[in-house]
N, C-alpha and C positions, 0 to 999 in steps of 0.2 A: 738249028740250035735247040738244045733241049731246054725244058723248063728250068732245070737246075742252073743251066748257064745263064738263062735270062734273069733268074732271081739273084744270081751272084753278081751279074753286071749291074742290076739295079741297086744291090747292096753296096757295091763299091762306088757307084756314081752318086749316091745320096749326099746332099749338102750337110744334112744333120749328121752328127756323130752317132753311129750305130754300133752297139756292142751286144754280144751274146754272152750270158753269164750262166755258170753252173756252180752251185754251192758258193756263190759270191765271187768266183774267179772269172776272168775274161777268157773265153775260149775262142772268140773271134771278134775282129774289129775292122771296120772299113777305114779307108785312108783318112777320111775327115776326122775320125776319132783319134787316129794316131797323131795327126797334126795338132789337134786341139789339146790332147791330154798327155802325150808322151814325147813325141818327136821320133824321127826315123831311127835314131841310134838306140833308144831304150826299148821301144816296142811296148805292146800292151798285153800280149798273150801270156797267160799264167798269172797275171797280177790281180790282186784283190781290188775291188772298187774302193775299199777303205784306204788302201795305200795311195790312192790318187787324191785323197782329201786331207786337209789339215786336221789336227787333233780335235779342234773345236770349231763349230759353226758360229756365224755372227750372233746368233741368239743365245750362245752359251751352251748349246747342246753338244754332247760328245758325238763325233762323226761316226765312230764304230757302232755305238748303240743305236743311233738314228738310222744308219743304213741297214743294220740287222733287222730292225723292226719293220722297215719298209720292204726288204727282200723277202722276209717271212710272209708278209701280207700278200705280196705279189705272187709268191709260190703257192699260196692258197687260192689263187685266182682272183685276188682283189687288186685291180689296177691302181697304181700309185703315181701321183704327179706332185712334184715338189721342186722348190728352188734350192739349189745346192752349191756350195762353194768348193771348187776344185783347185789343185795346184797346177800352175802352168809348167811346162818343161823348163823354162828359163828361171824358175823360182818365183814367179808372180802367182796371182790368183785370178780365177775367172768365176763369175757368177753365171750359172746356167740353169735352164729349165730342164728338169729330168723327169722322164716317164718310164715306169717299169711295168711290164706286162708279161704274163706267162704265155709261152708258145704252145699251141696244140700240136703234138707230134704223133704221127700215125704209129710208130714202132712202140709207143708206150714206155719209152725210157724216162729217166728222172726229169724233174722240171728244168726247163731251159727258159731263161728270162731274156727278154729283149729290152735293152736299155737305149733310150733315145735321149741324147744330150744335146741341147740347143743353147748355144751361147746367146745371152740376152743382148738385144740391140742397145748399144750405149746411148744413142740419141733417145730411144724409147725410155731407157732408165732415167735419163736426165729429165725428160718430160714428166716421168712418173714421180721423180723427186720434187719437181717444181710445181706440180699440180696443186691448185688452190683447193679443189674438192678433195675429199678423202677417199682414196681408192683402197680396195682390199679384197681378200679372198677368205672365205670361211668354210669350215667343214659342215657336214649336215648335222653333226652333234652340237652345233652352236658355239664353236671356238674359232677365233680368228687364226688364219693360217699365214696370211701375209697382209701387211698394212703399209701404206705409203707414209713418207715422213710428215705429211700434213696432219696426220692424226696427233703426232706429238705437239706440233705447233698449235693446234686448235684446243686440245683437251689437257695438255700438260703431262699426261702419262707417257712413259716410253712405250715403244712398240712391244718390248718384251713384257712389260707389266700388263698391257692389254691382251696379249696372246696367252698369258699365263692363266687366265680365268675365263669362264664362259661369259660371252658378251652380255647376256641377259642380266648379269649382276651389276652392270653399269647403268641399266635403264632405270628411270624414275619409277618408284613403286606404283604410282598411279597409272603408269603407261605399260606395265609389264603384261597384264592380261590382254590388252588390246594388241600389243606387238606380237605376242605368241599366237593370237587368233589370226592376225594378218599373215604371219609366216606359215601357218598351217595350210594356207591355200595352195602351197607348193604340192602338198600331198594330193590335191584334187586335179593335178595336171597342169597348173599354171606354170609358165616359163619365166615370166617377168612380174615384178611386184613393186609398187610404190607406196610408201607409208611414212609417217612422221612420229617421232617420239622425243622425249627429253633424255639426254645422256649426261652422266655425271662427269665432271672435270676433277682434276687432282686437288683443286682447292676446295672441293665440296659443293661448288655451284653446279648448275645444270644448264646445258645449252640445247636448243631445239635443232634436231637433225632431220633432214629429208633423205630417205633411203630409196635408191633405185637398184633393185637386186635382180639377178638373172641366174637361174638354176642350170648347172651343167651336170645332169644326172649321171652321164657316163663317166665323169671324173669324180663324182661324189663331192662336188664343190659348189659354192655359191659365190658368184662374182658380184661386187656391188660398188656403186659410186654414191658417196654420201656428201651432202652439202650442208654447211652450217647456215641455218635459216633463222637464227635467234633474232637478228635485227628485224627480219621480215615479220616473224611471229610477234615480236614486241610491238612493231608498228601496227600489225593487224589487231592485236589485243587493245592497243591504245585507240586505234580507229574504232574498233567495236565498242569499247568503253565510251568513247566520245559520241558514237552514234546512239548508244543507249542513253547517255546523258541528254543528248539533243532530243531523242524521242521522248524521254521522261519530261524534259522541259517543254517540248511541243505539246505533249498530251496533258501535262500537269499545270501549265500556265492557266491562270484563272480567266484570261481573255479568250475570245474566239479568234483563231488563226485561220484565215481563208486564203487559199491559193487559187487564183482565177487566170484563165488564159486570155488571149487578146480579144476574144469574143465575149468576155465577162462570164464565161462558163466556169463553174466551180469544179476544180479538179482535186482538191484536197481540203480537208477541214479537221481540226483537232477535236472539236466538240460541237454539239448542236444544242439549240434551246430545248428545254423540256417539252415533250410531245412530238419531237421529230427524231428520226434516226438518220445516220449518215447516208444510207442508201437512197433515202427520199430527198437528199440535198445534193449529192454529187451529180454532176452533169446539168444541173439547172442553172439558170442565170442569176447573177447577183441581184438583178432588178426585181426578180420574183419575190425577194425577201425585203424589198425596200418600198416604203410607202410612195405612191405615184407622185405626190407633190414634191418629192425630193429626188426624182429621177434626173432632173437637170443638174442638181448638185453632184450626184454620183457620176454622171457623164463627164462633167468638167474635171473631176478628180482623176478618173481613169485616163482621160486624154493627157493630163499633165504627166502621169507616170509613163504611159506607153509611148507618147510622142517625144517628150523631152528627157525622159529618164529621171525626172525629178520626183519629189515626194509631195504628198498631199494630205491635208488634215481636214476632216469635215464631220459634221454631226447631222444625223438623219433619224427619222422615225422608221422603225422596221418591225419585223415579226418577233414577238417576244415569247415568253413561256405560255404554253397552252393556247397559242393563237392570239394572245393579247398584244396590243401595241406597246412598243418600248423605245426609249431613246438610246442611240448608240453613238459613241465617239469612235471615229475610224481614222487609222493612220495607214496610208497606202504607200508602198515603196516598190521599186522595180526589182525583178529577178532577171538577171542578164544571162543570155546565152553566149555563144561565141562572138557574135558581132552586134546583137541587138537585144532589146528587152523582149523576153518571151512570155513572161508571166507577171502577175501582180500579187504581192503579198499584202493582205489587208488584215491589220490587227484591230479587232473590234472589241470595244468594252461597253458593257451595258451600264449606262449612266442614268437610268431612270430614277433611281433613288437619289443620285447626286443632283439631278435637275429638280427633283421634288424638294430636296433640302435647300437648293439655291433659291427656289421660289419661296420657300418658308423663310429663308434668311432675308430675302428682300422684303417680305411682308413684315418680318420682325424688325428689320432696320427702319422700315417706314413707321411702324408703331413706336419704335424707340425715338425716332426724330420727332414724331408728333408729341410724344411724352416730354422730350427735352424742350420742344418749342413751347409747350403749355406749362412747363414747370415754373414754380415761383423762384427757383434758384437760377442764377446766371451761369451759363456754360461757355467756355472759351477754349479753342485749340489754337496754339501758336507754334510757329517754327522758329528755330534759332537763327539769329542774324549775327554774323561774325565780322570782326573788324579786320584791319590789315594784318594784324598778328595772328589771325585765325583763332582769336579768342571770342567767345560768345559775349556780345555787348548789348544786344537788344533782341526783341521778339516781334515777329510779324504775325498779325492776326489772320488766321486762315478759316476760322469758323466760329460762329457765335449764335446764340438764340436771342429772342426779343428781349428777355429780361436783362441780358448782358448789355444789349444796346441801350436800354434805359439807364442802367447803372453807370455807363460810360458817357451818357448824355449826348449820343450821336446816332444818326441813322445807320442801319446795318450796312448798307451799300457803301457808306462813307468810311466805315471802320475796316471792312475787308481789305487786306493788303497794306494796311497802315501799320507802322511800328509804334510800340507803346511810347517811346520817347517823343513821338510827334504829337501825342495827345496832351499838350501842355495845359489845356483848360480843365482836365480831369484830375482831381486829387487822387482818385482811385487808381488811375493809370500809373502815376508816379510810385505809389506804394507797391503796386502789383509788380512793377519792373524790378524793384529791389528784391522782392521775395522770389521771383522766378529765377533771377541770377543766382540767388543763394541755393535754390534747389538744384540747378544745373551743376554748380560747383561741388556740392556735397553728393549729388547723385542719389538723394533720398527724398521721399515725399515730405511735404510740410503741411501742417494743419494748425491754425491758430485764429484767434479772434482779436481784433484791434479796434480802437476808437480812432476814426479818421480825423485828421486835423480839418479845421474849417477852411474853406476856400479863401485865398488871399483877397479876392475881389469882393467877397461877402463874409467878412469876419463875424458878423452877428448871426449868421446862419447856424442853426443847431447842428452840432456834430453828430455823425452817424456811426453806429457800430456795424462792422462787417466781419463775417466769418469766411476765411479763405481755406481752401483745400487745393494744393498744387501737387501734381503727380508728374514726374518726368516720363516722357514717351520718346519714341524714336525721333531724334533730331528736333526736339521741342518739348513743350509742356502742355498739359491739360489742366484747366483751372475751373473750379466750382466756387462761386461766390454767393453769399446769402446776406441780405440786409437783416440784421438781428436787432435793430434799434428798438422796435416794438417789444420784442422778447425781453431785451434788457430792461425796458421800462416796466414791463410786467414783473420781471424778476426783482427789481427794486421795490415795487409795490408789495410783492409777495414777501420779500425780506422784511419790510417794515411791518407787515401784518404778522409775520412769524414772531418778530421781536415783541409786538404788542401782546400776542397770544402767550408768549413765554412769560411776560410780566404778569399777565392775568393768571397764568398757570402757577407762577410762583406765589402770587397773593392767595390764590385758592388753596394752594398746598399749605400755606400758613394757617388759613382758616380751618382746613381739614385737621391739621395737627391740634389746634385749639379744641375743635369739636371732639376729636378723639380723646383728648385729655378730660374734657367734660364728661364724655360717655364713660370713661374709666372711673371717674369720681362717682358718677351715678351708679355704676355697677357695684362699686365698693359699698355705697350707702344702701343699695338694694340688698346686698349680701348681709349687711348688719341687721337690716330690718327683717330679713328672712330668719336670721338666727334669733332675733328678739321674738318674732312671731312664734317660732318653734318653742322657745322657752315659755312664752305666754300660754301657748296651747297645752304644753306639758303641765303648767300650773293650773290651767282652766279645767283640766280633766284629771283631778287627783283621784286615785283609787285607795279607799281606806278599808282596812280589814277591821270591821267593828269587833268581831270575835271570831273564833275558829269556825270556819265554814260559812261566814257571812261577809260579803264585800259590799261596800257602799261607794257609789260614784255620783257625787254631786255635780251637776252641770249648771254653770252660771254663764250668763250672757247669750249672745246670738249663737244659734246652732245652724251650721250650713252642712252641705254634703261632705266637704273636706274634713271638717271637725268630726262629723258623725263617723267617717271612715277611721279616723284616728282613735275614737272611742272604742269602736269594735276591735281594732287591733290590740289596744292595751288591755281592754277588759277580758277578751278571750285568752290572752296570754296569762293574765293573773289568775283566771279560773283554773287553767291547767296547772299553774305553779302551786296554788294553794289548795286545790281540790275543794273549792267552795261549793256549797249546796244552794246558796242564795246569792243573787246579785241584785242590789237595790240601786235603781237609777232614779235619782232625785232631780226632777225638772222644775223645782220651785223657782230657781233663778233664771229659767228660760222664758224670754218674752214672747217670741214668735218663731214659728218654723214654717217651711214650705212642704209641699207634698213629697218631693224626692227625699227630703231629710227624714220625714216621718217614716217613709218606707224603709230607709236605711236603719232607723232605730228598731223597726219591727224585725229586720233581718238580724240585728244584734241579739234581740230576744230569742229568735229561733235558733241562732247559732249557739247561744248559751245553753238552751235546752238540749241541743244535740250533745253538748259536753257534760250533761247531767246536772246542770245548775238551773234552778227556777229563777226567773227574772221577775222582780217586783218593781213597779214604777209608782213613784209618789210625786205629789205636787203638780199634777197635770192642770194646766191652765185651760180656761175655756177655748182659747185659740188653738191649743194643741189638740184638745178633744175634737174640735170641729174639723181640723185637718185630718184626723184619723178617720172620722166618719166619712168625709168627702172622698178620701182615698179608697174607702170600701174595704179596708183591711180587716182581717179577723183579729180582734183585740184579745181573743182567748189564749193567745200564745203567751201572754204575761198577765199578772195580777196588778190592779191599780189601787192606789190609796190616796187619800186626800193630803195626808201629812206624812213626813218622813217617820215620825214617831210611830204612827200606825203601822207602817211597813215593817219597822224594826220589831215591834211587839208581835206582829204576825210571825215573823221569822223566829222569834224567841219561843213562841207558843208551839210552833211546828217542831222546832228542835229543842224541846224541853230538856233533854239529856245534857245539854251544854249550858243550861241556865246557871248552875252554881258557879261555874267559871265566869259567867258574865257578871254575876253579882260581885264576885271578888274583884273583877276588873273595875266595876262601878265604884266600890269602896275606894 
């Protein structure tokens, strides 16, 4: 048998439908093709492949245009593989996988195409339609060629919408570069690829997809299975976020977290004391960082956790900052494995400052109790006692100092645990009960001072003043009492003293008013006297113009410095006003003068001479002459005469030109 016969036998026996096409028409077909596409009556020879197809394909594409495009590509030597819808001979339709390839003919005739049409397996198509994962085929230029129905169910887009655009347009912008980088590995020879990205849904949201792709280079296609892993990614992100939070909590918690194994070896620690690094701590025993005197306490706590799975709390002294000793409060709890406790979690808090504060607080409380005990005030703490109706009706003494015991007239031991209503012998207790009940009902503090009534058994006993301060506390009251009887007595005495002082002050004020009036009267009298003295001085120092150019100043009475100053002021003023050439000072009426006064008169004479007037002094008594000599003054600054007449004649003689006028004045 020849090769041609063998090829023909194989062609006719093939289960797939085989066709040979020239210019799009069938030039040969095997029996399987006839059965599948035409039937024995019609045959296939001479028919166009377009005539075997409906006008439109399921994706809306025109069959004629689609086939022409694919036949032209195959004629150029580009193999084509595609799913295609054909008409059945009985009028139905069949979906088939179609492959077109150009045959290499030795005679060099026009292009002959081999078409292989394989009907899709119905069971396989049903599985394809029901697949939860998204199946598909894409071309190497990045467009979907075929998609399973699960794409529509998952993303909301129809398959036609997805295949109409490059699939990269549906990828989240942040994932595009990474996805393109992943798919570029096909160019390096990779046959399979797995990657993840976010894919846009029709409602605008994104879902995480995991891609498993396989390259079929001979077909120019990429086959892929895509799984929606949004839930897993969400769970992973939530888990990662939770782990980050736990890590942040683990590392950021201010306490020390230590994980130790059953042998008390440290396997994990979130922080270490200053001066230590984690490498120097991990692997060492917890006992290494605990003071030896507390090893037994630590052992007991670890046994409780590891043996019974319980929890333990203990306080020990351990290694602190920079090697110093520090107090730690520890909470140990079990970390369980599958069936038993595998590790111990120890939460350690440095309580050195707290222990120091507690010690200081205890010392402060001791000092406070000592101060309360030594206080002159009485202190009481009492809890409320309720009746059958749950109303506060009494108070039980729970604490008091020595002063309170004295004021209630009973020993402290006898008062503790007693109710106020039982202290019938004490007037203070009865008053205090009423006030405490008032404070509890109003819920507000009370502070007042009262005068206690005298005891019924001792009516003559002096009554006492007591200051009460009552403060409500939790389920009771706190009371401060102070005996203020002595203070009240002192206040009464002070009040009486103040009243007496006020009476004295009022009387003194009256006397002061009288004295002020008397002083005012004296001031008025002194003012009149000063005025009179001024008038007398003016009259006692008259300046007389005897005639033109001659002034006469007769001085009568005592001459003191004040009067001498007045004489100078008046005389010099008159000399300037009258342009006098002579000023005659008549001292005939002066009885006695002192040294300063004589000196002042000499100054008058010198001042007059400076104004161009000659000073003539008459009537100098022996006392005045003696004072001038004792003073050692130069008497040449003025001329002296025994009588006023002599001085006037001298002035007349010197100023003879004015004599006629003088004579007329004399007549």
